[in-house]
C-alpha positions as CSV (number, residue, x, y, z in Angstrom):
1,M,0.0,0.0,0.0
2,I,1.2,3.5,-0.8
3,S,1.9,5.8,2.1
4,S,-0.4,8.8,2.8
5,L,2.5,11.2,2.1
6,E,3.2,9.7,-1.3
7,L,-0.5,9.6,-2.1
8,C,-0.9,13.3,-1.3
9,Q,2.2,14.1,-3.4
10,I,0.6,12.3,-6.4
11,I,-2.7,14.1,-6.0
12,E,-1.2,17.6,-5.3
13,S,1.1,17.3,-8.4
14,S,-1.8,16.3,-10.6
15,F,-3.4,19.7,-10.2
16,L,-0.3,21.8,-11.0
17,P,0.1,24.7,-11.7
18,A,-2.8,25.3,-9.3
19,R,-2.0,25.0,-5.6
20,C,-3.4,21.9,-4.1
21,Q,-3.3,20.9,-0.4
22,C,-4.0,17.3,0.6
23,S,-4.2,16.0,4.2
24,V,-5.1,12.7,5.8
25,D,-6.5,12.6,9.4
26,A,-6.1,9.9,12.0
27,R,-9.2,8.1,10.8
28,G,-7.8,7.6,7.3
29,L,-10.0,10.3,5.7
30,M,-8.5,12.6,3.1
31,S,-9.3,16.2,2.5
32,I,-8.2,18.0,-0.7
33,Q,-8.3,21.8,-1.1
34,L,-7.7,23.4,-4.4
35,Y,-6.7,27.0,-4.8
36,T,-7.2,28.2,-8.4
37,S,-7.1,32.0,-7.7
38,H,-5.0,34.3,-5.6
39,T,-7.6,34.9,-2.9
40,G,-5.9,32.7,-0.4
41,H,-9.1,30.8,0.1
42,A,-9.9,27.3,-1.2
43,D,-11.9,27.5,-4.3
44,F,-12.7,23.8,-4.3
45,M,-12.8,21.3,-1.4
46,A,-13.3,17.6,-1.2
47,T,-13.5,15.8,2.2
48,G,-14.2,12.4,3.7
49,I,-12.3,10.5,1.0
50,E,-11.4,7.1,2.4
51,V,-7.6,6.5,1.9
52,S,-8.2,2.7,2.1
53,T,-10.1,2.8,-1.2
54,L,-7.1,4.3,-3.0
55,N,-5.0,1.2,-3.2
56,T,-4.4,1.0,-6.9
57,S,-3.2,3.4,-9.6
58,R,-6.6,3.0,-11.3
59,S,-8.4,4.1,-8.1
60,I,-6.1,7.1,-7.6
61,A,-6.5,8.1,-11.3
62,S,-10.3,7.7,-11.0
63,L,-10.3,10.0,-8.0
64,I,-8.2,12.7,-9.7
65,T,-10.3,12.5,-12.9
66,G,-13.5,12.8,-10.9
67,L,-12.2,15.8,-9.0
68,K,-11.1,17.5,-12.2
69,E,-14.5,16.9,-13.7
70,D,-16.3,18.3,-10.6
71,L,-14.0,21.3,-10.8
72,R,-14.7,21.8,-14.5
73,L,-18.5,21.5,-14.0
74,R,-18.3,24.0,-11.1
75,S,-16.4,26.4,-13.3
76,L,-18.9,26.1,-16.1
77,N,-21.8,26.7,-13.7
78,S,-20.0,29.7,-12.3
79,D,-19.4,31.1,-15.8
80,W,-23.1,30.5,-16.6
81,A,-24.2,32.2,-13.4
82,Q,-22.1,35.2,-14.3
83,G,-23.6,35.4,-17.8
84,I,-20.4,34.3,-19.6
85,D,-20.8,32.2,-22.7
86,H,-18.2,29.5,-22.1
87,R,-18.4,28.3,-25.7
88,S,-17.3,31.7,-27.0
89,T,-14.4,31.8,-24.7
90,T,-13.4,28.2,-25.6
91,Y,-13.6,28.7,-29.4
92,G,-12.4,32.2,-29.5
93,R,-15.4,33.8,-31.2
């Protein structure tokens, strides 16, 4: 099994260049905070992730992919709520 320290390093590096902070508590539950802006406050947070379920490279990759998708969807919802047409931004119209 991979150590908590190594697991956090893998997860934190997968979100570069954004700042990501990962921690594991005494109960084996992971918290991930992602800072995508310069406000100093976490823009995205996931908590209660059971480290015991992250015992294969596939499970770690699945977690990272799921978090990135959640972050992407949250960003799209935020753009929509602010009246920004994300398609125009993406395609440069």
